[in-house]
N, C-alpha and C positions, 0 to 999 in steps of 0.2 A: 257318546258315539251312537249314532242312529242305527237301528236295526233295519236292514234292507227288506222291504216287503216283496211279495211276489211281483215279478215284472209285468204280468198281465193286468194288474190292477192299478198301476201307477203310470201317469203321463208326465209328471214333473215334480218339482219340490218347491216348497215355500221356505225361503232362507232369510235369515237376519244376520247381518255381518257388521263387523266393526274393525277398527285398526288401532294399533298402539305404537306410540313413539315415532310418528312420521317426521320427516325432515321439515324444518321451517323454510319456506320459500319466499315469503313476502318481505319486501324491504331488505333484500340481501341476507335473509336468515335472521333478522332481528325481530320479526313478528311471526305469530303463528299463522299457519296456512289455513285455507278454506277448501278442504279437499273433497273430491268425489272420486268414485271408482267406476270403471266400465269393463265389460266383458266382451271380447271379440272372438270370432273363430280364428284359430291359428293356421290359416291356409292362405293361398294366393288372393282370395277374395277379401279377406280381412273384414268380415261382415260383423256389425255390432249386434250383440245379443241383449245387453242390458246396460243402462247408464243410470247411476244413482243421482240423488240430489246432492248439492254442495252444502257443506256445513261450515259456518263461519268461525274463524278464529279458534282453531283447535288442532292439536296434533294427535288426539285420541278420539276420532269421530265414531259415532254409532249411527249407522244409516237405517233408513226405514226398511221394513220387510218387503220382499219382492218375490216374484215367482219366475222360475225358469223351467222350460219344457223340453223334454228329451228330444222331440222331433225338431225343435229349433236349433239345438246344438249338435245333433247327430248322434246322440246316445251318451251313456255314462262315461264311456272311454274316449270320447272325441277330445282332441287337444284344443285347449282354450288359452287365450291370452288375457291376463288380468292386468290392468294399468290403474295407477292412482295419480291424479294430477291436481294442481292448484291453478284454476283457470286454464291457461294454455301452457303452464310450466309442468313438465313431467317430474313427478316425485320418484316413481319407480314402477317396476313391472315384474311379473313372474308368469310362468306357464304351468298349467296343471289340467286336471280333468274334474268333472263333477264327482266321479267316484272317489277321487283322492281328497278333495276338499270336504266332502260330506262324511266319508266313512274311514279314511285312512290317515289324513294329514294330522301332524302334531304341531304344537305351538311354534316351535323353532324352525319348521320347514317352509311354511307359507310366508315368505318375506318379500317385500318389494325391493328390487335392486335397480339402481340407475345404470343403464348400459354404458354411459360415458365416464363413469368414475373408475379410475384405475389406481387410486392411492393404496399402498400396502396397509394403511390403517383403516380403510373403509370396509365395513361389514355389510350393512344393508341400510335401507331408508325407512324401515318400519315393518311391523307384523300385520298380517291379514288374518282375521279370526272369524270363523262361522260360529255364532253363538247359539243358533237354534236352526233346526231343519225339520220340516214336516212334509210327508209325501202328499201329493195331490192325485186323487183318483180321477179316472176318465170322466166320470159323471159330474165332477166338481170343477172341471177345467174352466168353464165359462165364468165362474164366480171369481177367479183369480187373474183374469186377463188384465184387469186394471193395474195390477202390481208390476206389470212388465216394463213400463216406462213412465216414471213420474212426470207430471206436467212442469214442475219447477226445476227439472234437471238442467244443468248448464249445457251449452252447445259443445260438442266434441271437436277439437281441431283435428285435421287430417293427420292420422298417425303415420310416422315414418320411423322405422327402426334406425338406431344409431349405427354409424359405420364402426367397424372394429378398430381397436388400438388407437383410440382418440380420447384425450383427457377431456374433462368437463369444461375446464377453462381454456379459451383459445390462447395460443402463445402470444406474448407481448413482444412486438418487434422492437429491436434495439435495446439499449439499456434503459433503466428507469429514469424519468426526467428528474432534474434537481428539485428539491423541496423549496417552494417559495418562502422567503423570509430568512434564508441562510445568508451569512455575510459572504460577499464575493472574495475570492483569494486576492491578497495584497501583492502586487508585483514588486520584486526586489526585497530589500530589507524593510523592517518596520520603521516608521518615522520616529525621531526622538520624542520623548515625552516632555511636554512643556514644564519648565521649572527645574529640570535637571541641567547639570553643567553641559555645555555644548561639547561635542567630541573634539579633541585636540588634533588639528591636522598633522599628519605625519607620525602620530603616536607620541610617546613620552619624549620630552626635550632632552638633548644630550647633556652630560655633566659639564660643570664649569671648567674650562681648560686651565691647567696650572694649579689647581687646588685653591685653597683659601688665600686671598691677597694678604701681604704683610700689614701689621697694624701700624698706622702712622703715629708718631709721637714717642717712639722708643728712644732710649739713651744712645747718643752717638759715641763712638770711641774717643777717649781723651788723648789728643796728640801731645807727646813729650812727657807724659807721666803726670803725676799730681802737681798742682801749682804750689809754690812755697807758702808756708803759713806766715801771715803777717805777725810781727813782733819777735820773731827769732833773730838772733844775731846774724849779721851778714857774714858771708865767708871772708876769712882773712886772706888777702892776696899774698902770695909768696909764703916764706917760712915765718914762723913766729919770731919776733925780735928777741934778741938776747936779753936776759934779765940782768939788770945792773947789779954789780957786786959779785958776779961770777968771776 
């Protein structure tokens, strides 16, 4: 933590800042961002105080040293808006003062927050850290003027605060479209599989009426009883003749 020097001897501070764990914004979050940060006055004029250079392909940028002067920001306790962006895509923002970021802020307090993100699981979009701070005396101000605005800093899009209670992603009208490649629904029943027996019209055939038919070739009944056996004596008509000698 920097020790505050007497106010009469200081006109500004030379700061070196970095960020840790910024959100990925390029290619839908699949690639690392190329972030820069900027400082604005937090008033109706929204005047820019400083804009850093952009650092390619990183979520942990370390920006060049720059100078900020008390008369430019309105003093140590003037409210300032800090934003971090990847080209024209906002990563996050926070509000603070020079006194707080230099002398009082802790690591977990200066965090970039996206104003449109409302998810209950969302915490922040990265930490902002002041890694070094050196006071600038009035007699040395001219030597640090070149630090106020790097020549290779990207253009800043016009900043517009996000409306309240609005999610980051716009609502999708209607239901989700069908996924190409899915099979269309088959109207009616499924067609029979080739090679299977065709369905029987009307279901199972009725049983044969009357049961099983009689077996042809069975023995017919014998009329009059059994036939006479050939060779037997023929019946004697009438009574037996008397035996002679009786």
